[in-house]
A tleap script that builds the chain and sets N, CA, C and O, in Angstrom:
source leaprc.protein.ff14SB
mol = sequence {
  NMET ARG THR ASN ILE PRO ASP TRP ASP ALA
  GLU THR LEU TRP ARG THR TYR VAL GLN LEU
  SER GLU ALA GLU ALA ALA PHE ARG ILE GLN
  LYS SER GLU LEU ALA ILE ARG PRO ILE TRP
  HIE GLN LYS THR GLU ARG VAL ARG ALA HIE
  ILE LEU VAL CYS PHE LEU ALA TYR VAL LEU
  TRP LYS THR LEU GLU GLN TRP GLN SER ARG
  ALA GLY LEU GLY ASN SER PRO ARG THR ILE
  LEU ASP GLU LEU ALA ARG ILE GLN SER THR
  ASP VAL VAL LEU PRO LEU ALA ASP ASP PRO
  GLY ARG GLU LEU ARG ILE ARG CYS VAL VAL
  ARG PRO ASP THR ALA GLN ALA LEU LEU LEU
  ASP ARG LEU GLY LEU ARG LEU PRO GLU ARG
  LEU SER VAL PRO PRO THR ILE ARG GLN CMET
}
set mol.1.N position { -48.982 48.264 89.543 }
set mol.1.CA position { -48.188 49.404 89.122 }
set mol.1.C position { -48.339 50.571 89.875 }
set mol.1.O position { -49.459 50.803 90.330 }
set mol.2.N position { -47.422 51.352 90.092 }
set mol.2.CA position { -47.699 52.611 90.784 }
set mol.2.C position { -46.997 53.908 90.072 }
set mol.2.O position { -45.945 53.740 89.454 }
set mol.3.N position { -47.516 55.036 90.156 }
set mol.3.CA position { -46.737 56.279 89.734 }
set mol.3.C position { -47.067 57.405 90.709 }
set mol.3.O position { -48.009 57.463 91.499 }
set mol.4.N position { -46.113 58.268 90.492 }
set mol.4.CA position { -46.272 59.572 91.364 }
set mol.4.C position { -46.938 60.758 90.635 }
set mol.4.O position { -47.019 61.920 91.035 }
set mol.5.N position { -47.447 60.172 89.359 }
set mol.5.CA position { -48.021 61.331 88.594 }
set mol.5.C position { -49.534 61.070 88.603 }
set mol.5.O position { -50.011 60.197 87.878 }
set mol.6.N position { -50.196 61.727 89.317 }
set mol.6.CA position { -51.859 61.561 89.689 }
set mol.6.C position { -52.814 61.699 88.561 }
set mol.6.O position { -53.957 61.255 88.677 }
set mol.7.N position { -52.402 62.306 87.443 }
set mol.7.CA position { -53.382 62.520 86.463 }
set mol.7.C position { -53.167 61.376 85.366 }
set mol.7.O position { -53.876 61.426 84.360 }
set mol.8.N position { -52.351 60.481 85.484 }
set mol.8.CA position { -52.332 59.330 84.652 }
set mol.8.C position { -53.204 58.186 84.755 }
set mol.8.O position { -53.233 57.567 85.818 }
set mol.9.N position { -53.874 57.853 83.838 }
set mol.9.CA position { -54.838 56.782 84.001 }
set mol.9.C position { -53.964 55.317 83.648 }
set mol.9.O position { -52.789 55.238 83.289 }
set mol.10.N position { -54.786 54.379 83.839 }
set mol.10.CA position { -54.000 52.990 83.947 }
set mol.10.C position { -53.385 52.628 82.501 }
set mol.10.O position { -52.363 51.944 82.472 }
set mol.11.N position { -53.956 53.052 81.342 }
set mol.11.CA position { -53.548 52.852 80.144 }
set mol.11.C position { -52.301 53.664 79.649 }
set mol.11.O position { -51.473 53.178 78.878 }
set mol.12.N position { -52.231 54.920 80.144 }
set mol.12.CA position { -51.204 55.704 80.055 }
set mol.12.C position { -49.947 55.140 80.720 }
set mol.12.O position { -48.838 55.062 80.193 }
set mol.13.N position { -50.251 54.798 81.832 }
set mol.13.CA position { -49.035 54.144 82.785 }
set mol.13.C position { -48.674 52.959 82.116 }
set mol.13.O position { -47.467 52.726 82.059 }
set mol.14.N position { -49.476 52.133 81.582 }
set mol.14.CA position { -49.129 50.987 80.746 }
set mol.14.C position { -48.243 51.176 79.749 }
set mol.14.O position { -47.164 50.591 79.662 }
set mol.15.N position { -48.728 52.093 78.883 }
set mol.15.CA position { -47.926 52.441 77.591 }
set mol.15.C position { -46.507 52.920 78.010 }
set mol.15.O position { -45.493 52.570 77.407 }
set mol.16.N position { -46.514 53.836 79.206 }
set mol.16.CA position { -45.151 54.532 79.253 }
set mol.16.C position { -44.226 53.248 79.911 }
set mol.16.O position { -43.010 53.285 79.725 }
set mol.17.N position { -44.841 52.074 80.710 }
set mol.17.CA position { -43.910 51.070 81.184 }
set mol.17.C position { -43.550 50.308 79.858 }
set mol.17.O position { -42.393 49.910 79.720 }
set mol.18.N position { -44.461 50.091 78.898 }
set mol.18.CA position { -43.999 49.228 77.669 }
set mol.18.C position { -42.756 50.034 76.841 }
set mol.18.O position { -41.780 49.458 76.362 }
set mol.19.N position { -42.986 51.383 76.784 }
set mol.19.CA position { -41.886 52.268 76.208 }
set mol.19.C position { -40.686 52.051 76.933 }
set mol.19.O position { -39.638 51.947 76.296 }
set mol.20.N position { -40.683 51.956 78.320 }
set mol.20.CA position { -39.524 51.730 79.051 }
set mol.20.C position { -38.814 50.484 78.760 }
set mol.20.O position { -37.600 50.440 78.563 }
set mol.21.N position { -39.630 49.430 78.737 }
set mol.21.CA position { -38.992 48.034 78.372 }
set mol.21.C position { -38.573 48.103 76.933 }
set mol.21.O position { -37.657 47.358 76.585 }
set mol.22.N position { -39.116 48.888 76.065 }
set mol.22.CA position { -38.632 48.874 74.603 }
set mol.22.C position { -37.235 49.489 74.509 }
set mol.22.O position { -36.374 49.064 73.738 }
set mol.23.N position { -37.056 50.596 75.410 }
set mol.23.CA position { -35.912 51.284 75.413 }
set mol.23.C position { -34.865 50.555 76.126 }
set mol.23.O position { -33.706 50.677 75.729 }
set mol.24.N position { -35.138 49.791 77.157 }
set mol.24.CA position { -34.074 48.771 77.612 }
set mol.24.C position { -33.729 47.605 76.793 }
set mol.24.O position { -32.592 47.131 76.807 }
set mol.25.N position { -34.773 47.086 76.012 }
set mol.25.CA position { -34.468 46.089 74.983 }
set mol.25.C position { -33.494 46.718 73.884 }
set mol.25.O position { -32.555 46.084 73.404 }
set mol.26.N position { -33.843 48.142 73.505 }
set mol.26.CA position { -32.882 48.568 72.462 }
set mol.26.C position { -31.381 48.737 73.110 }
set mol.26.O position { -30.387 48.581 72.400 }
set mol.27.N position { -31.292 49.033 74.368 }
set mol.27.CA position { -29.831 49.064 74.691 }
set mol.27.C position { -29.233 47.815 74.773 }
set mol.27.O position { -28.011 47.757 74.640 }
set mol.28.N position { -29.908 46.755 74.978 }
set mol.28.CA position { -29.411 45.377 75.206 }
set mol.28.C position { -28.975 44.777 73.791 }
set mol.28.O position { -28.051 43.969 73.698 }
set mol.29.N position { -29.682 45.218 72.741 }
set mol.29.CA position { -29.469 45.051 71.365 }
set mol.29.C position { -28.237 45.732 70.903 }
set mol.29.O position { -27.402 45.130 70.229 }
set mol.30.N position { -28.093 47.055 71.271 }
set mol.30.CA position { -26.801 47.796 71.121 }
set mol.30.C position { -25.647 46.988 71.682 }
set mol.30.O position { -24.662 46.800 70.968 }
set mol.31.N position { -25.699 46.534 72.816 }
set mol.31.CA position { -24.585 45.955 73.487 }
set mol.31.C position { -24.348 44.573 73.005 }
set mol.31.O position { -23.205 44.240 72.691 }
set mol.32.N position { -25.329 43.754 72.924 }
set mol.32.CA position { -25.018 42.338 72.473 }
set mol.32.C position { -24.907 42.082 70.943 }
set mol.32.O position { -23.871 41.703 70.397 }
set mol.33.N position { -26.187 42.350 70.254 }
set mol.33.CA position { -26.214 41.946 68.935 }
set mol.33.C position { -25.320 42.763 67.769 }
set mol.33.O position { -24.732 42.326 66.779 }
set mol.34.N position { -25.458 44.122 68.288 }
set mol.34.CA position { -24.469 45.048 67.483 }
set mol.34.C position { -23.305 45.275 68.019 }
set mol.34.O position { -22.561 45.993 67.350 }
set mol.35.N position { -22.842 44.820 69.195 }
set mol.35.CA position { -21.621 44.809 69.903 }
set mol.35.C position { -21.046 46.535 69.812 }
set mol.35.O position { -19.898 46.877 69.526 }
set mol.36.N position { -22.004 47.291 70.087 }
set mol.36.CA position { -21.658 48.804 70.217 }
set mol.36.C position { -21.527 49.005 71.677 }
set mol.36.O position { -22.537 48.833 72.360 }
set mol.37.N position { -20.461 49.334 72.224 }
set mol.37.CA position { -19.923 49.451 73.524 }
set mol.37.C position { -19.677 51.146 73.794 }
set mol.37.O position { -19.216 51.894 72.931 }
set mol.38.N position { -20.001 51.490 74.885 }
set mol.38.CA position { -19.567 52.888 75.177 }
set mol.38.C position { -18.116 53.451 74.653 }
set mol.38.O position { -17.087 52.840 74.939 }
set mol.39.N position { -18.097 54.570 73.922 }
set mol.39.CA position { -16.923 54.932 73.661 }
set mol.39.C position { -16.788 56.376 74.176 }
set mol.39.O position { -17.699 57.198 74.073 }
set mol.40.N position { -15.563 56.639 74.749 }
set mol.40.CA position { -15.558 58.043 75.511 }
set mol.40.C position { -14.875 58.986 74.559 }
set mol.40.O position { -13.664 58.900 74.354 }
set mol.41.N position { -15.602 59.846 74.002 }
set mol.41.CA position { -15.181 60.845 72.810 }
set mol.41.C position { -14.910 62.193 73.708 }
set mol.41.O position { -15.496 62.406 74.770 }
set mol.42.N position { -14.124 62.900 73.239 }
set mol.42.CA position { -13.770 64.091 73.854 }
set mol.42.C position { -14.455 65.313 73.306 }
set mol.42.O position { -14.567 66.309 74.021 }
set mol.43.N position { -14.903 65.293 72.118 }
set mol.43.CA position { -15.392 66.334 71.449 }
set mol.43.C position { -17.029 66.027 71.093 }
set mol.43.O position { -17.453 64.945 70.688 }
set mol.44.N position { -17.754 67.113 71.317 }
set mol.44.CA position { -19.048 67.162 71.200 }
set mol.44.C position { -19.614 66.532 69.855 }
set mol.44.O position { -20.534 65.713 69.854 }
set mol.45.N position { -19.006 66.972 68.760 }
set mol.45.CA position { -19.506 66.553 67.410 }
set mol.45.C position { -19.254 65.100 67.220 }
set mol.45.O position { -19.957 64.393 66.498 }
set mol.46.N position { -18.145 64.647 67.947 }
set mol.46.CA position { -17.734 63.108 67.837 }
set mol.46.C position { -18.785 62.176 68.724 }
set mol.46.O position { -19.041 61.006 68.437 }
set mol.47.N position { -19.334 62.878 69.825 }
set mol.47.CA position { -20.303 62.184 70.521 }
set mol.47.C position { -21.438 62.163 69.699 }
set mol.47.O position { -21.964 61.058 69.570 }
set mol.48.N position { -21.953 63.120 69.106 }
set mol.48.CA position { -23.142 63.184 68.408 }
set mol.48.C position { -23.110 62.265 67.332 }
set mol.48.O position { -24.083 61.521 67.209 }
set mol.49.N position { -22.063 62.167 66.434 }
set mol.49.CA position { -21.619 61.352 65.516 }
set mol.49.C position { -21.873 59.860 65.929 }
set mol.49.O position { -22.464 59.024 65.246 }
set mol.50.N position { -21.341 59.684 67.118 }
set mol.50.CA position { -21.274 58.018 67.691 }
set mol.50.C position { -22.884 57.748 67.913 }
set mol.50.O position { -23.368 56.696 67.497 }
set mol.51.N position { -23.627 58.644 68.524 }
set mol.51.CA position { -24.966 58.468 68.791 }
set mol.51.C position { -25.694 58.359 67.524 }
set mol.51.O position { -26.665 57.602 67.523 }
set mol.52.N position { -25.380 59.016 66.387 }
set mol.52.CA position { -26.080 58.910 65.351 }
set mol.52.C position { -25.833 57.350 64.755 }
set mol.52.O position { -26.748 56.591 64.435 }
set mol.53.N position { -24.631 57.094 64.689 }
set mol.53.CA position { -24.297 55.743 64.098 }
set mol.53.C position { -24.993 54.555 64.897 }
set mol.53.O position { -25.447 53.558 64.334 }
set mol.54.N position { -25.022 54.746 66.112 }
set mol.54.CA position { -25.689 53.839 67.078 }
set mol.54.C position { -27.132 53.785 66.673 }
set mol.54.O position { -27.745 52.730 66.510 }
set mol.55.N position { -27.595 54.882 66.535 }
set mol.55.CA position { -29.156 54.911 66.299 }
set mol.55.C position { -29.551 54.400 64.997 }
set mol.55.O position { -30.529 53.665 64.854 }
set mol.56.N position { -28.619 54.874 63.820 }
set mol.56.CA position { -29.018 54.203 62.624 }
set mol.56.C position { -28.723 52.720 62.538 }
set mol.56.O position { -29.356 51.998 61.768 }
set mol.57.N position { -27.683 52.226 63.392 }
set mol.57.CA position { -27.524 50.644 63.445 }
set mol.57.C position { -28.693 49.987 64.052 }
set mol.57.O position { -29.083 48.864 63.731 }
set mol.58.N position { -29.297 50.829 65.048 }
set mol.58.CA position { -30.606 50.003 65.825 }
set mol.58.C position { -31.614 50.231 64.712 }
set mol.58.O position { -32.264 49.213 64.479 }
set mol.59.N position { -31.881 51.118 64.073 }
set mol.59.CA position { -32.941 51.278 63.169 }
set mol.59.C position { -32.857 50.206 62.057 }
set mol.59.O position { -33.825 49.502 61.772 }
set mol.60.N position { -31.715 50.116 61.471 }
set mol.60.CA position { -31.515 48.916 60.470 }
set mol.60.C position { -31.845 47.644 61.062 }
set mol.60.O position { -32.566 46.843 60.467 }
set mol.61.N position { -31.334 47.403 62.256 }
set mol.61.CA position { -31.610 46.125 62.946 }
set mol.61.C position { -33.154 45.820 63.002 }
set mol.61.O position { -33.677 44.760 62.657 }
set mol.62.N position { -33.755 46.871 63.470 }
set mol.62.CA position { -35.176 46.668 63.796 }
set mol.62.C position { -35.917 46.631 62.393 }
set mol.62.O position { -36.965 45.987 62.344 }
set mol.63.N position { -35.505 47.204 61.359 }
set mol.63.CA position { -36.135 47.140 60.124 }
set mol.63.C position { -35.810 45.885 59.645 }
set mol.63.O position { -36.712 45.328 59.019 }
set mol.64.N position { -34.649 45.221 59.783 }
set mol.64.CA position { -34.439 43.843 59.491 }
set mol.64.C position { -35.386 42.708 60.122 }
set mol.64.O position { -35.855 41.760 59.492 }
set mol.65.N position { -35.556 42.953 61.331 }
set mol.65.CA position { -36.465 42.164 62.101 }
set mol.65.C position { -37.814 42.137 61.697 }
set mol.65.O position { -38.407 41.061 61.618 }
set mol.66.N position { -38.446 43.376 61.390 }
set mol.66.CA position { -39.817 43.342 60.801 }
set mol.66.C position { -39.949 42.844 59.342 }
set mol.66.O position { -41.038 42.457 58.918 }
set mol.67.N position { -38.829 42.856 58.573 }
set mol.67.CA position { -38.907 42.453 57.333 }
set mol.67.C position { -38.745 40.947 57.332 }
set mol.67.O position { -39.388 40.265 56.535 }
set mol.68.N position { -37.829 40.360 58.281 }
set mol.68.CA position { -37.904 38.941 58.681 }
set mol.68.C position { -39.339 38.487 59.057 }
set mol.68.O position { -40.003 37.619 58.489 }
set mol.69.N position { -39.638 39.139 59.980 }
set mol.69.CA position { -41.150 38.753 60.424 }
set mol.69.C position { -42.326 38.779 59.513 }
set mol.69.O position { -43.262 37.981 59.582 }
set mol.70.N position { -42.213 39.783 58.623 }
set mol.70.CA position { -43.301 39.777 57.512 }
set mol.70.C position { -42.971 38.454 56.366 }
set mol.70.O position { -43.831 37.991 55.616 }
set mol.71.N position { -41.871 38.095 56.416 }
set mol.71.CA position { -41.613 36.872 55.545 }
set mol.71.C position { -41.821 35.717 56.132 }
set mol.71.O position { -41.667 34.663 55.515 }
set mol.72.N position { -42.197 35.763 57.397 }
set mol.72.CA position { -42.468 34.441 58.026 }
set mol.72.C position { -41.200 33.613 58.444 }
set mol.72.O position { -41.171 32.382 58.464 }
set mol.73.N position { -40.198 34.406 58.763 }
set mol.73.CA position { -38.752 33.768 58.956 }
set mol.73.C position { -38.449 34.038 60.662 }
set mol.73.O position { -37.296 33.918 61.076 }
set mol.74.N position { -39.378 34.343 61.435 }
set mol.74.CA position { -39.007 34.562 62.732 }
set mol.74.C position { -38.775 36.029 63.002 }
set mol.74.O position { -39.212 36.916 62.268 }
set mol.75.N position { -37.994 36.259 64.200 }
set mol.75.CA position { -37.700 37.634 64.424 }
set mol.75.C position { -36.251 37.535 65.058 }
set mol.75.O position { -36.105 37.990 66.192 }
set mol.76.N position { -35.342 37.059 64.505 }
set mol.76.CA position { -33.912 36.965 65.003 }
set mol.76.C position { -33.021 37.400 63.797 }
set mol.76.O position { -32.543 36.545 63.052 }
set mol.77.N position { -32.788 38.811 63.598 }
set mol.77.CA position { -31.998 39.139 62.470 }
set mol.77.C position { -30.693 38.647 62.467 }
set mol.77.O position { -30.100 38.547 61.393 }
set mol.78.N position { -30.047 38.255 63.744 }
set mol.78.CA position { -28.726 37.528 63.671 }
set mol.78.C position { -28.645 36.426 62.899 }
set mol.78.O position { -27.577 36.288 62.301 }
set mol.79.N position { -29.546 35.531 62.731 }
set mol.79.CA position { -29.706 34.344 61.908 }
set mol.79.C position { -29.432 34.628 60.657 }
set mol.79.O position { -28.603 34.031 59.971 }
set mol.80.N position { -30.256 35.740 60.239 }
set mol.80.CA position { -30.257 36.114 58.712 }
set mol.80.C position { -28.878 36.581 58.384 }
set mol.80.O position { -28.263 36.062 57.452 }
set mol.81.N position { -28.336 37.595 59.149 }
set mol.81.CA position { -26.994 38.080 59.017 }
set mol.81.C position { -25.932 37.001 58.890 }
set mol.81.O position { -25.132 37.028 57.954 }
set mol.82.N position { -25.916 36.131 59.740 }
set mol.82.CA position { -25.039 35.014 59.759 }
set mol.82.C position { -25.082 34.056 58.479 }
set mol.82.O position { -24.077 33.488 58.050 }
set mol.83.N position { -26.261 33.949 57.958 }
set mol.83.CA position { -26.510 33.103 56.814 }
set mol.83.C position { -26.111 33.886 55.565 }
set mol.83.O position { -25.455 33.287 54.713 }
set mol.84.N position { -26.410 35.048 55.388 }
set mol.84.CA position { -25.989 35.829 54.371 }
set mol.84.C position { -24.561 36.206 54.325 }
set mol.84.O position { -24.014 36.425 53.244 }
set mol.85.N position { -23.955 36.288 55.411 }
set mol.85.CA position { -22.563 36.791 55.550 }
set mol.85.C position { -21.619 35.479 54.778 }
set mol.85.O position { -20.464 35.657 54.391 }
set mol.86.N position { -22.200 34.446 54.678 }
set mol.86.CA position { -21.343 33.466 53.944 }
set mol.86.C position { -21.355 33.651 52.447 }
set mol.86.O position { -20.633 32.921 51.768 }
set mol.87.N position { -22.049 34.490 51.922 }
set mol.87.CA position { -22.341 34.813 50.442 }
set mol.87.C position { -21.238 35.506 50.090 }
set mol.87.O position { -20.990 36.549 50.696 }
set mol.88.N position { -20.388 35.052 49.057 }
set mol.88.CA position { -19.021 35.739 48.935 }
set mol.88.C position { -18.959 36.290 47.357 }
set mol.88.O position { -19.798 35.919 46.537 }
set mol.89.N position { -18.081 37.041 47.080 }
set mol.89.CA position { -17.864 37.665 45.949 }
set mol.89.C position { -16.389 37.287 45.418 }
set mol.89.O position { -15.477 37.092 46.222 }
set mol.90.N position { -16.206 37.197 44.071 }
set mol.90.CA position { -14.718 36.887 43.704 }
set mol.90.C position { -14.423 37.659 42.426 }
set mol.90.O position { -15.260 37.950 41.571 }
set mol.91.N position { -13.263 37.923 42.405 }
set mol.91.CA position { -12.733 38.788 41.095 }
set mol.91.C position { -12.114 37.751 40.007 }
set mol.91.O position { -11.262 36.932 40.350 }
set mol.92.N position { -12.539 37.827 38.832 }
set mol.92.CA position { -12.157 37.033 37.796 }
set mol.92.C position { -11.224 37.985 36.955 }
set mol.92.O position { -11.678 38.925 36.303 }
set mol.93.N position { -9.839 37.657 37.024 }
set mol.93.CA position { -8.956 38.519 36.253 }
set mol.93.C position { -8.244 37.909 35.162 }
set mol.93.O position { -7.489 36.947 35.311 }
set mol.94.N position { -8.514 38.536 33.942 }
set mol.94.CA position { -7.927 38.035 32.625 }
set mol.94.C position { -7.080 38.984 32.055 }
set mol.94.O position { -7.422 40.164 31.977 }
set mol.95.N position { -5.842 38.513 31.589 }
set mol.95.CA position { -5.149 39.408 30.956 }
set mol.95.C position { -5.598 39.892 29.403 }
set mol.95.O position { -6.102 39.043 28.668 }
set mol.96.N position { -5.426 41.123 28.969 }
set mol.96.CA position { -5.761 41.414 27.812 }
set mol.96.C position { -4.824 40.969 26.649 }
set mol.96.O position { -3.595 41.024 26.669 }
set mol.97.N position { -5.596 40.526 25.651 }
set mol.97.CA position { -4.583 39.884 24.483 }
set mol.97.C position { -3.663 40.878 23.792 }
set mol.97.O position { -2.506 40.596 23.481 }
set mol.98.N position { -4.267 42.116 23.558 }
set mol.98.CA position { -3.466 43.013 22.741 }
set mol.98.C position { -2.417 43.794 23.715 }
set mol.98.O position { -1.428 44.346 23.232 }
set mol.99.N position { -2.678 43.807 25.059 }
set mol.99.CA position { -1.672 44.379 25.957 }
set mol.99.C position { -1.518 43.480 27.336 }
set mol.99.O position { -2.339 43.525 28.252 }
set mol.100.N position { -0.395 42.701 27.334 }
set mol.100.CA position { -0.422 41.759 28.520 }
set mol.100.C position { -0.140 42.508 29.786 }
set mol.100.O position { -0.230 41.960 30.885 }
set mol.101.N position { 0.173 43.655 29.644 }
set mol.101.CA position { 0.349 44.591 31.065 }
set mol.101.C position { -0.786 44.923 31.646 }
set mol.101.O position { -0.785 45.425 32.770 }
set mol.102.N position { -1.938 44.683 30.944 }
set mol.102.CA position { -3.243 45.361 31.360 }
set mol.102.C position { -4.048 44.078 31.631 }
set mol.102.O position { -3.789 42.987 31.124 }
set mol.103.N position { -5.020 44.323 32.461 }
set mol.103.CA position { -5.929 43.003 32.710 }
set mol.103.C position { -7.507 43.469 32.664 }
set mol.103.O position { -7.773 44.671 32.665 }
set mol.104.N position { -8.406 42.603 32.629 }
set mol.104.CA position { -9.570 42.730 32.670 }
set mol.104.C position { -10.147 42.109 34.000 }
set mol.104.O position { -10.096 40.894 34.190 }
set mol.105.N position { -10.713 43.002 34.940 }
set mol.105.CA position { -11.174 42.351 36.196 }
set mol.105.C position { -12.658 42.405 36.316 }
set mol.105.O position { -13.217 43.497 36.220 }
set mol.106.N position { -13.390 41.239 36.532 }
set mol.106.CA position { -14.688 41.160 36.479 }
set mol.106.C position { -15.154 40.708 38.118 }
set mol.106.O position { -14.726 39.672 38.627 }
set mol.107.N position { -15.886 41.446 38.683 }
set mol.107.CA position { -16.218 41.044 40.100 }
set mol.107.C position { -17.542 40.295 39.892 }
set mol.107.O position { -18.443 40.803 39.223 }
set mol.108.N position { -17.671 38.973 40.519 }
set mol.108.CA position { -18.692 38.171 40.365 }
set mol.108.C position { -19.397 37.845 41.763 }
set mol.108.O position { -18.661 38.023 42.734 }
set mol.109.N position { -20.450 37.482 41.985 }
set mol.109.CA position { -21.055 36.822 43.143 }
set mol.109.C position { -21.088 35.474 43.042 }
set mol.109.O position { -21.440 34.930 41.996 }
set mol.110.N position { -20.698 34.752 44.196 }
set mol.110.CA position { -20.675 33.316 44.047 }
set mol.110.C position { -22.090 32.909 44.337 }
set mol.110.O position { -22.741 33.555 45.159 }
set mol.111.N position { -22.656 31.776 43.651 }
set mol.111.CA position { -24.128 31.565 43.732 }
set mol.111.C position { -24.268 30.975 45.224 }
set mol.111.O position { -23.410 30.296 45.788 }
set mol.112.N position { -25.465 31.347 45.735 }
set mol.112.CA position { -25.649 31.052 47.090 }
set mol.112.C position { -26.161 29.499 47.181 }
set mol.112.O position { -26.790 28.957 46.272 }
set mol.113.N position { -25.827 28.911 48.314 }
set mol.113.CA position { -26.250 27.623 48.550 }
set mol.113.C position { -27.871 27.420 48.514 }
set mol.113.O position { -28.585 28.387 48.250 }
set mol.114.N position { -28.380 26.255 48.761 }
set mol.114.CA position { -29.832 25.988 48.789 }
set mol.114.C position { -30.454 26.843 49.873 }
set mol.114.O position { -31.412 27.537 49.534 }
set mol.115.N position { -30.044 26.889 51.129 }
set mol.115.CA position { -30.452 27.545 52.141 }
set mol.115.C position { -30.518 29.107 51.995 }
set mol.115.O position { -31.481 29.818 52.283 }
set mol.116.N position { -29.411 29.465 51.535 }
set mol.116.CA position { -29.159 30.908 51.244 }
set mol.116.C position { -30.154 31.332 50.186 }
set mol.116.O position { -30.776 32.374 50.394 }
set mol.117.N position { -30.381 30.646 49.071 }
set mol.117.CA position { -31.067 30.987 47.997 }
set mol.117.C position { -32.606 30.932 48.589 }
set mol.117.O position { -33.375 31.864 48.356 }
set mol.118.N position { -32.993 29.845 49.327 }
set mol.118.CA position { -34.350 30.007 49.941 }
set mol.118.C position { -34.624 31.296 50.824 }
set mol.118.O position { -35.662 31.953 50.744 }
set mol.119.N position { -33.777 31.523 51.508 }
set mol.119.CA position { -33.742 32.799 52.411 }
set mol.119.C position { -33.871 34.056 51.540 }
set mol.119.O position { -34.724 34.904 51.803 }
set mol.120.N position { -33.014 34.181 50.489 }
set mol.120.CA position { -33.284 35.363 49.651 }
set mol.120.C position { -34.435 35.466 48.919 }
set mol.120.O position { -34.864 36.586 48.642 }
set mol.121.N position { -35.103 34.300 48.500 }
set mol.121.CA position { -36.340 34.168 47.777 }
set mol.121.C position { -37.452 34.672 48.848 }
set mol.121.O position { -38.285 35.503 48.486 }
set mol.122.N position { -37.456 34.189 50.092 }
set mol.122.CA position { -38.374 34.691 51.074 }
set mol.122.C position { -38.484 36.102 51.442 }
set mol.122.O position { -39.485 36.751 51.743 }
set mol.123.N position { -37.145 36.480 51.352 }
set mol.123.CA position { -37.136 38.163 51.647 }
set mol.123.C position { -37.429 38.953 50.488 }
set mol.123.O position { -37.571 40.169 50.620 }
set mol.124.N position { -37.555 38.300 49.159 }
set mol.124.CA position { -37.754 38.843 48.136 }
set mol.124.C position { -36.504 39.585 47.504 }
set mol.124.O position { -36.675 40.625 46.869 }
set mol.125.N position { -35.446 39.126 47.656 }
set mol.125.CA position { -34.102 39.529 47.228 }
set mol.125.C position { -33.323 38.828 46.092 }
set mol.125.O position { -33.221 37.602 46.086 }
set mol.126.N position { -32.904 39.419 45.357 }
set mol.126.CA position { -32.187 38.911 43.986 }
set mol.126.C position { -30.703 39.411 44.077 }
set mol.126.O position { -30.443 40.614 44.109 }
set mol.127.N position { -29.633 38.323 44.120 }
set mol.127.CA position { -28.366 38.709 43.909 }
set mol.127.C position { -27.956 39.120 42.597 }
set mol.127.O position { -28.313 38.435 41.638 }
set mol.128.N position { -27.209 40.210 42.414 }
set mol.128.CA position { -26.690 40.439 40.933 }
set mol.128.C position { -25.666 39.546 40.436 }
set mol.128.O position { -24.801 39.025 41.140 }
set mol.129.N position { -25.803 39.398 39.217 }
set mol.129.CA position { -24.810 38.431 38.498 }
set mol.129.C position { -23.403 38.974 38.667 }
set mol.129.O position { -22.515 38.208 39.041 }
set mol.130.N position { -23.153 40.225 38.420 }
set mol.130.CA position { -21.840 40.780 38.586 }
set mol.130.C position { -21.974 42.144 39.307 }
set mol.130.O position { -22.951 42.871 39.128 }
set mol.131.N position { -20.970 42.452 40.111 }
set mol.131.CA position { -21.087 43.783 40.826 }
set mol.131.C position { -20.461 44.908 40.097 }
set mol.131.O position { -19.382 44.621 39.581 }
set mol.132.N position { -20.850 46.031 39.944 }
set mol.132.CA position { -20.298 46.903 39.142 }
set mol.132.C position { -19.354 47.812 40.101 }
set mol.132.O position { -19.540 48.002 41.303 }
set mol.133.N position { -18.422 48.271 39.395 }
set mol.133.CA position { -17.349 49.074 40.204 }
set mol.133.C position { -17.907 50.624 40.071 }
set mol.133.O position { -18.177 51.108 38.972 }
set mol.134.N position { -18.015 51.180 41.025 }
set mol.134.CA position { -18.332 52.680 41.017 }
set mol.134.C position { -17.526 53.575 40.306 }
set mol.134.O position { -16.307 53.406 40.341 }
set mol.135.N position { -18.011 54.506 39.662 }
set mol.135.CA position { -17.150 55.294 38.758 }
set mol.135.C position { -16.146 56.080 39.523 }
set mol.135.O position { -16.407 56.342 40.697 }
set mol.136.N position { -15.142 56.446 39.051 }
set mol.136.CA position { -14.085 57.262 39.882 }
set mol.136.C position { -14.717 58.529 40.085 }
set mol.136.O position { -15.468 58.993 39.228 }
set mol.137.N position { -14.460 59.139 41.187 }
set mol.137.CA position { -14.858 60.572 41.664 }
set mol.137.C position { -13.857 61.363 41.100 }
set mol.137.O position { -12.672 61.126 41.336 }
set mol.138.N position { -14.219 62.293 40.369 }
set mol.138.CA position { -13.178 63.397 39.711 }
set mol.138.C position { -13.070 64.539 40.662 }
set mol.138.O position { -14.061 65.070 41.163 }
set mol.139.N position { -11.938 64.876 40.880 }
set mol.139.CA position { -11.830 66.108 41.790 }
set mol.139.C position { -11.965 67.348 40.985 }
set mol.139.O position { -11.543 67.374 39.829 }
set mol.140.N position { -12.583 68.474 41.588 }
set mol.140.CA position { -13.189 69.543 40.799 }
set mol.140.C position { -12.048 70.623 41.089 }
set mol.140.O position { -12.128 71.752 40.604 }
savepdb mol mol.pdb
quit
């Protein structure tokens, strides 16, 4: 390896090269795994917002990769996302006895299959029995 910066030692040159390869890998992840393509915004604030979203997506991807690696599940977040994407929720809708025009809606999470349950256990996650509906935001 060579450089045109004379005061760099071999270790500094190597660290810089590794950083370059990590930046290239980040762009590959953005394009392939996250499917984020260049978007041609016309306004500066939209360009900045798009860069922020891309950066946050990449940070979440790398966090999931490290979490997966620590759990001894490899280092391919795509497999975890594909497996967990199959977990679904459903709404149970029941008419009220005193007012047939109204209904009770309960959102439930479907039980994960064996592979999903094992994956969730290894990651230290627990699915809720029911999903709560966020309170309505009141206008001030």
